[in-house]
C-alpha positions in Angstrom: -0.1 0.0 0.0 1.0 3.7 -0.6 -0.1 6.7 1.4 -0.8 10.1 -0.3 -3.4 12.8 -0.2 -6.1 14.7 -2.1 -4.4 17.9 -3.2 -6.4 20.1 -5.6 -3.6 22.6 -5.7 -1.8 21.0 -8.6 0.9 23.9 -8.9 4.6 23.6 -8.1 3.7 24.5 -4.4 1.1 21.9 -4.2 3.5 19.2 -5.3 6.2 20.5 -3.1 3.9 20.4 -0.2 3.0 16.8 -0.7 6.5 15.8 -1.2 7.7 17.8 2.0 4.8 15.9 3.9 6.6 12.6 3.1 3.7 11.3 1.0 3.7 9.2 -2.1 1.2 10.6 -4.5 -1.5 13.1 -5.2 -5.4 12.4 -6.0 -7.1 15.2 -7.8 -11.0 15.7 -7.2 -12.9 18.1 -9.5 -16.4 19.0 -8.4 -17.9 20.5 -11.6 -17.1 20.9 -15.4 -15.3 24.1 -14.9 -12.9 22.5 -12.6 -12.5 19.5 -14.7 -11.6 21.6 -17.7 -9.1 23.5 -15.6 -7.1 20.4 -15.1 -7.4 19.4 -18.8 -5.9 22.7 -19.6 -3.2 22.3 -16.9 -2.2 18.6 -17.8 1.0 19.5 -19.4 2.4 21.5 -16.6 1.1 18.8 -14.2 3.0 16.0 -16.3 6.2 18.2 -16.0 5.7 18.5 -12.1 5.3 14.8 -11.9 8.9 14.5 -13.6 10.3 17.1 -11.5 9.1 15.9 -8.0 8.7 12.3 -8.4 5.1 12.5 -7.0 2.7 10.7 -9.3 -1.1 11.2 -9.8 -2.7 8.0 -8.5 -6.3 9.0 -9.0 -8.5 11.6 -10.8 -12.1 12.0 -9.8 -15.3 13.9 -10.8 -18.0 14.5 -8.0 -21.3 16.4 -8.2 -22.7 14.6 -11.1 -25.4 15.7 -13.7 -25.0 13.1 -16.5 -28.5 12.0 -16.4 -31.2 14.3 -17.3 -34.6 14.0 -18.9 -34.4 10.3 -19.0 -31.2 9.8 -20.8 -27.5 10.4 -20.7 -26.7 13.9 -21.7 -24.5 13.6 -24.9 -22.4 16.7 -24.4 -21.9 15.9 -20.7 -20.8 12.3 -21.7 -18.3 13.9 -24.1 -17.0 16.0 -21.2 -16.6 12.8 -18.9 -14.7 11.2 -21.7 -12.3 14.1 -22.1 -11.7 14.2 -18.5 -11.0 10.5 -18.3 -8.5 10.9 -21.3 -6.8 13.5 -19.1 -6.7 11.1 -16.2 -5.1 8.5 -18.4 -2.5 10.9 -19.8 -1.4 12.1 -16.3 -0.8 8.4 -15.6 -3.5 8.0 -13.0 -4.3 4.3 -12.0 -8.0 5.0 -11.0 -10.8 7.4 -12.4 -13.2 8.0 -9.7 -16.8 9.0 -10.6 -20.5 8.6 -9.7 -23.9 8.8 -11.5 -26.8 11.1 -10.4 -30.4 9.9 -10.0 -33.0 11.2 -12.5 -36.2 11.8 -10.7 -38.1 12.0 -13.9 -37.8 8.3 -14.6 -38.2 5.0 -12.9 -35.8 3.4 -10.6 -35.3 0.6 -13.2 -34.5 3.2 -16.0 -31.9 4.9 -13.6 -30.2 1.9 -13.1 -30.3 1.0 -16.8 -28.8 4.5 -17.7 -26.2 4.2 -15.0 -25.0 0.9 -16.0 -24.9 2.4 -19.8 -22.8 5.3 -18.4 -20.2 3.4 -16.5 -20.0 0.6 -19.4 -19.2 3.6 -21.8 -16.4 4.8 -19.5 -15.1 1.3 -19.1 -14.9 0.8 -22.9 -13.3 4.0 -23.5 -10.7 3.3 -20.8 -9.9 0.1 -22.7 -7.8 -1.3 -19.8 -5.6 1.7 -19.5 -7.2 2.8 -16.0 -9.7 1.5 -13.5 -13.2 2.9 -13.4 -14.4 3.2 -9.8 -17.6 4.6 -8.4 -17.3 6.4 -5.1 -19.5 5.7 -2.3 -20.2 9.5 -1.5 -24.0 10.4 -2.2 -23.4 13.9 -3.4 -25.6 13.7 -6.6 -24.6 10.0 -6.8 -27.0 7.1 -6.0 -24.7 4.2 -6.5 -23.2 4.2 -2.9 -24.1 0.9 -1.1 -24.3 -2.9 -1.5 -28.1 -2.4 -2.5 -26.9 -0.5 -5.7 -23.6 -2.3 -6.0 -25.3 -5.8 -6.4 -27.3 -4.3 -9.5 -24.7 -1.9 -11.3 -21.4 -3.7 -10.3 -23.2 -7.2 -10.7 -23.6 -6.3 -14.2 -20.3 -4.6 -14.9 -17.4 -7.0 -13.5 -14.8 -4.5 -14.4 -16.4 -1.6 -12.6 -14.6 -1.0 -9.1 -15.4 0.9 -5.9 -13.7 4.1 -4.4 -14.3 3.2 -0.6 -14.6 5.9 2.1 -15.6 4.4 5.5 -16.9 7.9 6.7 -19.8 8.1 4.1 -21.1 4.7 5.1 -20.7 5.5 8.9 -22.5 8.8 8.4 -25.4 7.1 6.6 -25.7 4.5 9.5 -24.2 1.8 7.4 -22.1 -1.0 8.6 -18.8 0.2 6.8 -16.7 -2.8 8.1 -19.3 -5.2 6.6 -19.4 -3.4 3.4 -15.7 -3.5 3.1 -15.4 -7.1 4.0 -18.1 -8.2 1.4 -16.9 -5.9 -1.3 -13.2 -5.7 -0.6 -12.2 -7.6 -3.6 -14.0 -4.8 -5.7 -12.2 -1.9 -4.0 -9.7 -0.2 -6.2 -9.0 3.2 -4.2 -9.5 4.0 -0.4 -10.1 7.4 1.2 -8.7 8.1 4.6 -10.9 10.7 6.4 -12.1 10.8 10.0 -15.6 11.5 11.2 -17.1 12.2 14.6 -20.7 11.9 15.9 -21.8 12.9 19.3 -25.1 11.1 20.1 -26.9 11.2 16.7 -25.4 14.5 15.7 -22.5 14.8 13.3 -19.8 16.9 14.7 -16.8 17.2 12.5 -14.3 15.3 10.0 -11.1 15.5 11.9 -7.9 13.7 11.3 -8.0 9.9 10.9 -7.0 8.6 14.3 -9.1 11.1 16.6 -12.4 10.0 15.2 -15.0 7.2 15.5 -13.8 4.9 12.5 -12.3 1.5 13.6 -9.2 1.9 11.6 -7.5 -1.3 13.1 -10.5 -3.4 12.1 -10.6 -1.6 8.8 -7.1 -2.4 8.1 -7.4 -6.0 9.1 -10.2 -6.4 6.6 -8.1 -4.7 3.8 -5.2 -7.3 4.5 -7.8 -10.2 4.5 -9.2 -9.0 1.2 -5.5 -8.6 -0.1 -5.9 -5.0 -0.9 -2.7 -3.5 -2.2 -4.0 -0.2 -3.7 -3.5 3.4 -2.5 -4.6 5.2 0.6 -5.6 8.7 0.0 -5.9 11.2 3.0 -8.7 13.5 2.3 -8.7 16.7 4.5 -12.3 17.5 4.8 -13.0 19.5 8.1 -14.7 22.6 9.1 -12.1 22.9 11.9 -8.7 21.8 10.6 -7.5 24.5 8.3 -4.2 26.4 7.8 -1.5 25.4 10.2 -3.9 23.3 12.2 -5.0 21.6 8.8 -1.2 21.0 8.1 -0.8 19.4 11.6 -3.8 17.3 11.1 -2.2 15.7 7.9 0.9 15.0 9.9 -1.1 13.4 12.6 -3.0 11.3 10.0 0.1 10.3 8.2 1.8 9.2 11.3 -1.3 7.3 12.6 -2.2 5.4 9.4 1.5 4.4 8.6 1.3 2.3 11.8 -1.1 -0.1 10.0 1.0 -0.3 6.7 3.2 -3.2 7.2 
């Protein structure tokens, strides 16, 4: 396993920060089409920074999806996804992370059919050059748990999962059972803490000072022979600036104890 982090500042300073933190790679996450286009426009500079620093791009992802509309896959938006996928491949990423929104104008069956068609198109376009993984975040994405994985991943054996225990925990799901049952389909793992007080969400602090059972989680990863990347996701309303940097150091030291 390798340990890196999400770093959406893909300038020289961003790469140098990741190197100074002793991490192995960068993951880039884009939340809309404009952000995706910015990465595409910056890809030559990013490739040069990879050469200069030795820090590679492990995964490229797109969140906040709007691919389904009016009972169909929007053709222009599909072309945008394919162009972004090409960018990820050109940057040498191992995994392309994405999801699929739910179109309330059509039935659940139609949504499943369209989602399968969408992911199948991405897989065919990738042609083995990169893994396609659906994230388990439910921000404009409905393929988040075993109920949906059984349908969509059951139909698409090449489709993988980007797993973040905090999303399952925040939904009240059994994240350890999900990881155990679906571990062979996990291509990429996010490392993000989360804390609840009673039934109320509090914050997403550094992993290691949160509610996730990280020891059990890693035991399952080893049992399922996971040997992919672990990506720290700073995602807190509290941990910013110097405190945020300290949080990444804390997470790095904590998680490395489990990396044997």
